[in-house]
C-alpha positions as CSV (number, residue, x, y, z in Angstrom):
1,M,-2.3,-4.4,-1.3
2,S,-4.4,-1.3,-2.8
3,D,-3.7,2.1,-1.8
4,L,-6.6,3.0,0.0
5,V,-6.4,-0.4,2.1
6,R,-2.7,0.3,2.9
7,I,-3.9,3.8,4.1
8,L,-6.8,2.7,6.2
9,K,-4.1,0.4,8.0
10,L,-2.2,3.2,8.4
11,M,-4.8,5.6,10.0
12,P,-4.7,4.1,13.7
13,L,-1.1,3.7,14.0
14,V,-0.7,7.4,13.6
15,K,-3.1,8.4,16.3
16,D,-0.3,9.1,19.1
17,L,1.4,11.5,16.5
18,P,1.4,15.1,17.5
19,I,-1.1,17.3,15.9
20,F,0.6,18.9,12.9
21,D,-0.1,22.1,11.0
22,C,-0.3,23.3,7.6
23,N,1.6,26.4,6.6
24,Q,0.4,28.9,3.8
25,Y,1.5,26.5,1.2
26,G,-0.2,23.4,2.4
27,D,2.7,21.7,3.3
28,A,2.5,19.9,6.8
29,V,4.3,21.2,9.9
30,V,5.4,19.3,12.8
31,E,6.9,21.2,15.7
32,S,9.1,19.0,17.9
33,K,8.0,20.7,21.1
34,A,4.9,19.0,20.6
35,I,6.5,15.6,20.2
36,P,6.0,13.8,23.5
37,P,9.4,12.7,24.8
38,N,8.7,9.1,25.2
39,L,8.2,8.8,21.5
40,I,11.5,10.6,20.8
41,Q,13.1,8.6,23.3
42,S,12.3,5.0,22.0
43,G,12.4,5.7,18.1
44,R,8.8,5.5,17.6
45,F,8.2,9.0,16.5
46,F,10.3,8.4,13.5
47,T,8.2,5.4,12.9
48,L,5.2,7.5,13.2
49,L,6.5,9.9,10.9
50,G,7.0,7.7,8.1
51,Y,3.3,6.3,8.1
52,Q,2.2,9.9,8.3
53,V,4.2,10.9,5.4
54,E,2.4,8.1,3.5
55,L,-1.1,9.5,4.8
56,W,0.0,12.9,3.6
57,R,1.1,11.7,0.3
58,F,-2.3,10.1,-0.1
59,Q,-4.1,13.2,0.9
60,G,-1.8,15.4,-1.8
61,V,0.4,16.9,0.5
62,K,3.6,18.0,-1.0
63,G,5.9,19.1,1.6
64,V,6.7,18.4,5.3
65,E,8.5,20.5,7.5
66,V,10.0,20.1,10.8
67,V,10.8,22.9,13.4
68,V,13.5,21.9,15.7
69,H,13.3,23.8,19.2
70,P,17.2,23.8,20.6
71,W,16.4,21.5,23.1
72,D,15.5,18.5,20.7
73,G,18.8,18.5,18.4
74,E,18.9,14.6,19.1
75,I,16.6,14.0,16.5
76,L,18.7,16.0,13.9
77,P,20.5,13.2,12.6
78,E,17.4,10.7,12.2
79,L,15.7,13.3,10.4
80,L,18.5,13.9,8.3
81,K,19.1,9.9,7.5
82,R,15.4,10.3,6.6
83,G,15.6,12.7,3.6
84,Y,14.8,15.9,5.5
85,G,17.3,18.5,4.7
86,F,18.1,22.1,6.4
87,Y,15.7,24.7,5.3
88,K,16.3,27.7,7.4
89,I,16.6,29.3,11.2
90,V,13.6,30.9,12.7
91,E,14.1,32.4,15.9
92,R,16.6,29.9,17.2
93,K,14.6,27.1,15.7
94,L,16.2,24.9,13.1
95,V,13.7,24.3,10.0
96,L,14.1,20.9,7.9
97,N,11.7,20.2,4.9
98,R,11.4,17.1,2.6
99,W,9.7,17.1,-0.5
100,I,7.1,14.1,-0.9
101,G,5.1,15.3,-3.8
102,D,6.0,13.9,-7.3
103,G,8.3,15.3,-9.0
104,P,11.2,17.7,-8.6
105,S,11.2,19.7,-5.2
106,R,9.5,22.9,-5.3
107,F,11.1,24.4,-1.9
108,P,12.6,27.3,-2.7
109,S,16.5,27.0,-2.8
């Protein structure tokens, strides 16, 4: 299946994923507070996030940040399993990131 066909098939699947933002470097940013609880409880969020990562790669996005608010800590184990790493703490929120671009990560260490 061509990349374009795959992308066209993924687009309707991610319609329920919360709106994301971009940071100053063009990385996609998802805030846990925007994720509907039913998506987290069903585990569907992680499937949708995987699809969205494929779309972001196709669009040339190089990095993804997930901002986890203190009350959403239950999503941490699954994010770590999916390749997200601890990046920083900002105002009691934990920020995880994942490099999805080609080549080695350009995230600061």
